[in-house]
C-alpha positions in Angstrom: -223.2 -29.8 42.3 -220.0 -30.1 40.5 -217.1 -28.5 38.4 -217.2 -28.6 34.7 -213.8 -29.4 33.2 -212.8 -28.9 29.6 -209.6 -31.0 28.8 -208.0 -30.3 25.5 -205.6 -33.0 24.4 -203.4 -33.5 21.3 -205.8 -35.6 19.4 -209.1 -34.9 21.0 -211.0 -33.1 23.8 -213.3 -34.1 26.6 -215.7 -32.4 28.9 -216.9 -33.9 32.2 -218.3 -33.0 35.7 -216.4 -33.7 38.8 -218.5 -33.9 42.0 -217.6 -33.1 45.6 -216.3 -36.7 46.3 -213.9 -36.5 43.4 -215.9 -38.8 41.1 -216.2 -38.0 37.3 -219.5 -37.9 35.6 -221.1 -37.1 32.2 -217.8 -37.5 30.3 -218.0 -36.6 26.6 -215.2 -36.9 24.1 -214.8 -35.6 20.6 -211.7 -36.4 18.3 -210.0 -33.4 16.9 -206.8 -34.7 15.4 -204.0 -32.4 14.1 -202.9 -32.4 10.5 -199.4 -33.2 9.1 -199.1 -31.6 5.8 -195.6 -32.7 5.4 -193.2 -34.6 7.7 -192.3 -32.5 10.8 -195.2 -30.1 10.4 -198.0 -30.4 12.8 -201.0 -28.0 12.7 -204.7 -27.9 13.6 -207.8 -25.8 12.9 -208.3 -23.8 16.1 -211.8 -22.8 15.0 -212.9 -26.4 14.8 -211.2 -27.0 18.2 -213.3 -24.2 19.6 -216.6 -25.5 18.1 -215.8 -28.9 19.4 -215.1 -27.6 22.9 -218.4 -25.8 23.0 -220.2 -29.0 21.9 -218.8 -31.3 24.5 -219.3 -28.7 27.2 -222.9 -28.1 26.2 -223.4 -31.8 26.0 -222.2 -32.4 29.6 -224.2 -29.4 31.0 -227.3 -30.7 29.4 -226.8 -34.4 30.7 -226.0 -33.0 34.3 -228.8 -30.3 34.3 -231.4 -32.4 36.3 -228.9 -33.5 39.0 -226.1 -31.0 39.3 -225.5 -27.3 39.3 -222.2 -26.2 37.7 -220.3 -24.1 40.3 -217.2 -23.4 38.1 -215.3 -24.3 35.0 -211.8 -25.5 34.8 -209.6 -25.6 31.7 -206.6 -27.9 31.2 -204.7 -28.2 27.9 -201.9 -29.6 25.8 -199.0 -27.4 26.4 -197.0 -25.1 24.0 -199.5 -25.6 21.0 -199.9 -22.1 19.8 -202.9 -20.2 18.3 -203.1 -16.6 16.9 -206.6 -15.0 16.6 -208.4 -11.6 16.2 -209.4 -10.0 19.4 -212.4 -8.4 17.8 -213.8 -11.4 16.0 -212.4 -14.5 17.9 -211.4 -16.0 14.6 -207.9 -17.5 14.1 -205.6 -15.8 11.5 -204.3 -19.1 10.3 -203.6 -22.8 11.3 -202.6 -23.3 14.9 -199.1 -25.0 15.5 -199.1 -28.2 17.5 -196.6 -28.8 20.2 -194.9 -31.5 18.1 -194.5 -29.1 15.2 -190.7 -28.9 14.0 -190.8 -26.1 11.4 -188.8 -23.7 13.7 -185.9 -26.0 14.3 -183.6 -23.5 12.3 -184.8 -20.6 14.5 -184.0 -22.4 17.5 -180.5 -23.1 16.3 -180.1 -19.4 15.3 -181.3 -18.2 18.7 -178.7 -20.3 20.4 -175.9 -19.4 18.1 -176.6 -15.7 17.9 -177.9 -14.9 21.4 -177.1 -17.8 23.6 -180.7 -18.6 24.2 -181.6 -22.3 24.3 -185.1 -23.0 22.9 -186.7 -26.2 21.7 -189.0 -26.2 18.7 -191.8 -27.8 20.8 -192.0 -24.6 22.9 -194.3 -21.7 22.1 -191.6 -19.0 21.6 -190.4 -19.6 18.0 -194.0 -20.9 17.0 -195.3 -17.5 18.1 -192.6 -15.6 16.2 -193.2 -17.7 13.1 -197.0 -17.1 13.2 -196.6 -13.4 13.6 -194.2 -13.2 10.6 -196.3 -15.4 8.3 -200.0 -14.6 9.3 -199.9 -10.9 10.2 -199.6 -8.3 7.4 -198.2 -5.2 9.2 -200.0 -2.9 6.7 -203.4 -4.5 6.9 -203.8 -5.8 10.5 -203.6 -3.6 13.6 -201.5 -5.3 16.3 -204.0 -4.2 18.9 -206.4 -6.7 17.3 -203.9 -9.6 17.5 -204.1 -12.2 20.3 -201.6 -15.0 20.5 -201.5 -17.7 23.1 -201.4 -21.3 24.1 -204.6 -23.5 23.9 -205.8 -22.5 27.4 -205.8 -18.8 26.4 -207.8 -19.5 23.2 -210.4 -21.7 25.0 -210.8 -19.1 27.7 -211.5 -16.6 25.1 -213.9 -18.8 23.4 -215.9 -19.6 26.5 -215.9 -15.9 27.6 -217.1 -14.6 24.2 -213.6 -13.1 23.6 -213.5 -11.1 26.9 -210.5 -13.0 28.3 -207.0 -13.1 27.0 -205.1 -14.9 29.8 -202.9 -17.8 30.6 -201.6 -19.2 33.9 -198.0 -19.6 35.1 -198.0 -23.4 34.5 -198.4 -22.8 30.8 -196.4 -19.5 30.6 -193.4 -21.1 32.2 -192.9 -23.7 29.3 -193.3 -21.1 26.5 -189.7 -19.9 26.5 -190.9 -16.3 26.6 -191.4 -15.5 30.3 -189.3 -14.4 33.3 -188.0 -16.9 35.8 -190.8 -16.1 38.3 -193.3 -17.3 35.6 -195.4 -14.2 36.4 -194.5 -11.9 33.5 -193.2 -12.0 30.0 -189.5 -11.2 29.3 -189.1 -8.0 27.2 -185.6 -9.1 26.2 -186.7 -12.5 24.8 -189.7 -11.0 23.1 -187.5 -8.4 21.4 -185.0 -11.0 20.3 -187.7 -13.2 18.8 -189.7 -10.2 17.5 -192.8 -11.2 19.4 -194.9 -8.1 20.2 -195.4 -8.5 24.0 -198.7 -6.7 23.7 -200.2 -9.7 21.7 -199.4 -12.1 24.6 -201.9 -13.0 27.3 -202.0 -11.7 30.9 -200.3 -14.2 33.2 -202.6 -15.1 36.1 -202.7 -17.6 38.9 -203.7 -21.2 38.1 -206.8 -20.9 40.3 -209.1 -18.0 40.8 -212.3 -16.5 39.2 -211.2 -14.9 35.9 -214.6 -14.1 34.3 -217.8 -15.8 33.3 -218.2 -18.6 30.6 -220.9 -16.5 28.9 -220.8 -18.8 25.9 -222.2 -21.6 28.1 -225.7 -22.0 29.6 -225.8 -20.2 33.1 -222.5 -18.5 32.4 -220.6 -20.3 35.2 -217.3 -18.7 36.3 -214.0 -19.8 34.7 -211.9 -20.5 37.8 -208.8 -22.5 36.7 -206.2 -22.7 33.9 -203.6 -25.5 34.2 -201.3 -27.3 31.8 -202.2 -30.9 31.2 -199.3 -32.6 33.0 -199.5 -30.3 36.1 -203.2 -31.0 36.1 -202.5 -34.6 36.2 -200.0 -34.2 39.0 -202.6 -32.4 41.1 -205.4 -34.8 40.0 -203.4 -37.7 41.4 -202.7 -35.8 44.6 -199.0 -35.4 44.2 -198.7 -32.2 46.2 -196.0 -33.1 48.7 -192.3 -33.1 48.2 -191.2 -36.1 46.3 -194.7 -37.2 45.2 -194.5 -38.5 41.5 -196.8 -39.4 38.8 -196.3 -40.7 35.2 -198.8 -40.3 32.5 -198.4 -43.0 29.9 -200.3 -41.7 26.8 -198.8 -41.3 23.3 -195.6 -40.3 25.1 -194.7 -40.6 28.8 -194.5 -37.6 31.1 -193.2 -37.9 34.7 -193.6 -35.1 37.1 -192.4 -34.9 40.7 -193.5 -32.2 43.1 -190.6 -30.3 44.5 -192.2 -27.6 46.6 -191.7 -23.8 46.8 -188.1 -23.4 45.9 -187.9 -22.2 42.3 -185.0 -22.9 39.8 -182.2 -20.6 38.9 -183.0 -21.0 35.2 -185.5 -22.6 32.8 -183.2 -25.1 31.3 -182.6 -28.9 31.1 -180.1 -30.1 33.6 -177.4 -32.7 33.3 -179.9 -35.4 34.2 -182.3 -34.6 31.4 -185.1 -33.1 33.5 -186.7 -29.7 33.5 -188.1 -27.4 36.2 -191.8 -26.5 35.7 -194.5 -24.6 37.5 -196.8 -27.1 39.3 -199.4 -24.4 39.9 -199.6 -20.9 41.4 -202.1 -19.4 43.7 -202.3 -15.9 45.3 -199.8 -16.8 48.0 -197.1 -19.0 46.4 -195.7 -20.7 43.3 -195.3 -24.4 43.7 -192.7 -26.2 41.4 -192.1 -29.6 39.9 -189.6 -31.4 38.0 -190.4 -33.0 34.6 -188.9 -36.0 32.7 -190.1 -37.0 29.2 -190.4 -40.1 27.2 -190.9 -39.3 23.5 -192.9 -42.5 22.7 -194.9 -44.7 25.1 -198.4 -45.7 23.6 -197.0 -45.0 20.2 -195.2 -48.3 20.4 -198.4 -50.2 21.0 -199.9 -48.4 17.9 -196.8 -49.6 16.0 -197.4 -53.2 17.1 -201.0 -53.0 16.0 -201.0 -50.8 12.9 -197.6 -51.6 11.3 -196.3 -54.9 12.5 -199.9 -56.4 12.8 -198.8 -58.4 15.9 -201.9 -57.3 17.8 -205.5 -56.5 16.9 -206.1 -54.0 19.7 -204.2 -52.2 22.5 -205.8 -54.7 24.9 -204.3 -57.5 23.0 -200.7 -56.5 24.0 -201.6 -57.6 27.6 -203.3 -60.8 26.5 -200.4 -61.9 24.2 -197.5 -60.7 26.5 -199.1 -62.6 29.4 -198.8 -65.9 27.5 -195.0 -66.1 28.4 -193.5 -65.5 31.9 -190.7 -63.2 30.5 -189.3 -62.0 27.2 -186.6 -64.8 27.0 -183.9 -62.3 26.7 -185.4 -60.1 24.0 -185.1 -56.3 24.8 -186.8 -53.5 22.9 -185.7 -49.9 23.2 -188.8 -47.6 22.4 -186.9 -44.9 20.7 -189.1 -44.5 17.5 -188.7 -40.7 17.6 -185.4 -40.7 19.6 -184.7 -40.7 23.3 -185.8 -38.1 25.9 -184.8 -38.1 29.6 -182.1 -38.8 30.5 -180.2 -39.1 27.2 -181.8 -36.7 24.9 -180.7 -38.2 21.7 -183.0 -37.3 18.7 -180.9 -39.6 16.5 -181.5 -42.8 18.7 -183.9 -45.3 17.0 -186.1 -48.1 18.1 -184.0 -51.3 18.6 -184.9 -55.0 19.1 -182.3 -57.2 20.6 -181.8 -60.7 21.8 -183.9 -62.4 19.1 -183.3 -66.1 18.5 -185.0 -68.8 16.5 -187.3 -69.4 19.5 -188.4 -65.9 19.8 -192.2 -65.8 19.5 -194.8 -63.0 19.0 -195.5 -63.1 22.7 -191.8 -62.4 23.5 -191.7 -59.4 21.2 -194.9 -57.9 22.5 -193.8 -58.5 26.1 -190.4 -56.9 25.3 -192.1 -53.8 24.0 -194.2 -53.4 27.2 -191.1 -54.0 29.4 -189.0 -51.5 27.2 -191.6 -48.8 28.0 -191.5 -49.8 31.6 -187.6 -49.5 31.6 -187.9 -46.0 30.1 -190.3 -45.2 33.0 -187.6 -46.4 35.5 -185.0 -44.3 33.6 -187.2 -41.2 34.2 -187.5 -42.1 37.9 -183.8 -42.5 38.3 -183.2 -39.1 36.5 -185.5 -37.2 38.7 -184.2 -38.6 41.9 -180.7 -37.7 40.8 -181.8 -34.2 39.7 -183.9 -33.4 42.8 -182.2 -35.5 45.5 -185.8 -36.3 46.7 -187.1 -39.7 47.7 -189.6 -41.2 45.4 -191.4 -43.8 47.5 -194.1 -44.8 45.1 -195.4 -43.9 41.6 -198.9 -42.9 40.6 -199.8 -43.5 37.0 -202.6 -42.5 34.6 -203.1 -42.5 30.8 -204.2 -45.3 28.4 -201.3 -47.7 29.3 -202.2 -47.5 33.1 -205.0 -50.0 32.2 -202.6 -52.7 30.9 -201.9 -55.1 33.7 -198.7 -56.7 32.2 -197.3 -53.2 31.7 -198.0 -51.9 35.1 -196.4 -55.0 36.8 -193.4 -54.5 34.6 -193.2 -50.9 35.6 -193.2 -51.9 39.3 -190.6 -54.4 38.6 -188.3 -51.9 36.7 -188.7 -49.2 39.2 -188.7 -51.4 42.3 -191.5 -49.4 43.6 -195.2 -49.8 44.3 -197.4 -48.4 41.5 -200.7 -46.8 42.3 -203.1 -46.6 39.4 -205.4 -43.7 39.0 -209.1 -44.4 39.3 -209.6 -42.1 36.2 -207.8 -42.9 33.1 -207.2 -39.2 32.4 -206.3 -37.6 35.8 -205.9 -34.2 34.0 -209.6 -33.8 34.4 -209.5 -34.1 38.2 -206.6 -31.6 38.7 -208.4 -28.9 36.8 -211.5 -29.5 38.7 -209.8 -29.4 42.1 -208.2 -26.1 41.4 -211.5 -24.4 40.0 -213.4 -25.9 43.0 -211.0 -24.5 45.5 -211.3 -21.1 43.7 -215.0 -21.0 44.4 -214.9 -22.7 47.9 -216.5 -25.9 46.6 -213.5 -27.4 48.5 -211.8 -25.4 51.2 -208.3 -26.2 50.1 -206.2 -28.2 47.7 -205.4 -30.7 50.4 -209.2 -31.2 51.0 -209.8 -31.6 47.3 -207.0 -34.0 46.6 -208.0 -36.1 49.8 -210.7 -37.5 47.6 -208.3 -39.3 45.3 -207.9 -43.1 45.9 -206.0 -45.5 43.6 -208.1 -48.1 41.8 -205.2 -50.6 42.6 -201.7 -50.7 44.0 -199.2 -53.1 42.2 -196.0 -54.1 44.0 -192.8 -55.6 42.4 -192.8 -59.3 42.3 -189.4 -59.7 40.4 -186.5 -57.6 39.1 -186.0 -56.7 35.5 -182.4 -56.7 34.2 -181.4 -53.1 34.4 -177.8 -53.6 33.5 -178.6 -55.4 30.2 -181.2 -52.6 29.6 -178.4 -49.9 29.8 -176.4 -52.0 27.3 -179.4 -52.0 24.9 -179.8 -48.2 25.2 -176.2 -47.8 24.2 -176.8 -49.8 21.1 -179.8 -47.6 20.1 -178.1 -44.3 20.6 -176.5 -42.2 17.8 -178.0 -44.3 15.0 -178.5 -41.0 13.1 -175.5 -38.9 14.0 -176.7 -35.7 12.3 -179.9 -35.8 14.6 -178.0 -37.0 17.6 -175.8 -33.9 17.4 -178.9 -31.6 17.9 -179.2 -30.2 21.4 -182.3 -28.2 22.4 
């Protein structure tokens, strides 16, 4: 027996089956990349996404049919990406907007100037308003037939043959449209942004049977919805105060579990971190703190695709390992600006300390160490923001398989780094929640006790953090007009 998980990422989606011992089987992946029609615009075909989701789910079910019974379905997703579709047909009214889409920067600035509301263009709020304005003809389309929601909502609708229009608190809390308890939508915010509250999904708990996945063989119950970073947090068993994980994918996302004490506002604090809902059950809401690195694995793509210094991501480890250190070379990975703690959109990637003796290996190692330094920046920020002790760090994502990088992260943070046994721990978190909802596991604690790191890496030397902070100062404010933006 096992839990079927559908994991919708930014550039692709996967389905797999998680058994009672926490192991992942029958994993199937399909690329589903967004389009960028012009710089700053990121959109995708939600209908193609739905069709791909059904294909990977059906493939996993077929492969597992002889050995496993599907007891529940869990859904985890890229957050804030927004879809608008017809309740009666299930078809999208237009292209969905990806979380990186920046077409509503002006609306965010206006909302702050006129109403004192701080929204970021990567949140759902202004995307929903834009889509309603541009896709819905008030004279031709009845609002009662309009559904708008994040990707979890759309996939739940797809799997249930359009019977469900729901989202959970972990997704709702990062939309910019809900109340502080993350259990209801804010009439005031919806009115200001002209988002018809009736088009939004019902906010439910992160675990609990919602309905049947009638679009799948056997119609198993849909029993969890959870945002991708929160799912990774749970998937790596970070459910005690101070427990911390970082997912190093295209970007880097740190989450620290903070417990049941909620925030006084959904806003970035002076340390550059945000409060988020870790998950909600029938009894309580559990919270976490989030820090963000805008570019992590993207820097490895840059080394490979643009500089041609490596032939594959794996080469970054092999080439960097040819030298014992970077020989004083430092790289600030600010290709799209800096996130936590600085939040400087006008900062840019910076390579410092180059001499005539600088080699390809030194540059590649400096890039890996720069990403590790940014990881340490996020750890320092969350410790300052929460006043919690972070004893060790658990990591997943593609870069968690790079030994040179993992060692650099341990050295930069001066903490043990525990590597997830599954590259994408998001799959495990959604499975644990869905399994608990149907009593496959008796509790979250029992489910997460199945997690064991594939390895633990301890610091073996110190990286120069003082020189790193100097490098950061050189990278900041490179494009003043962008640096002045504050979301």
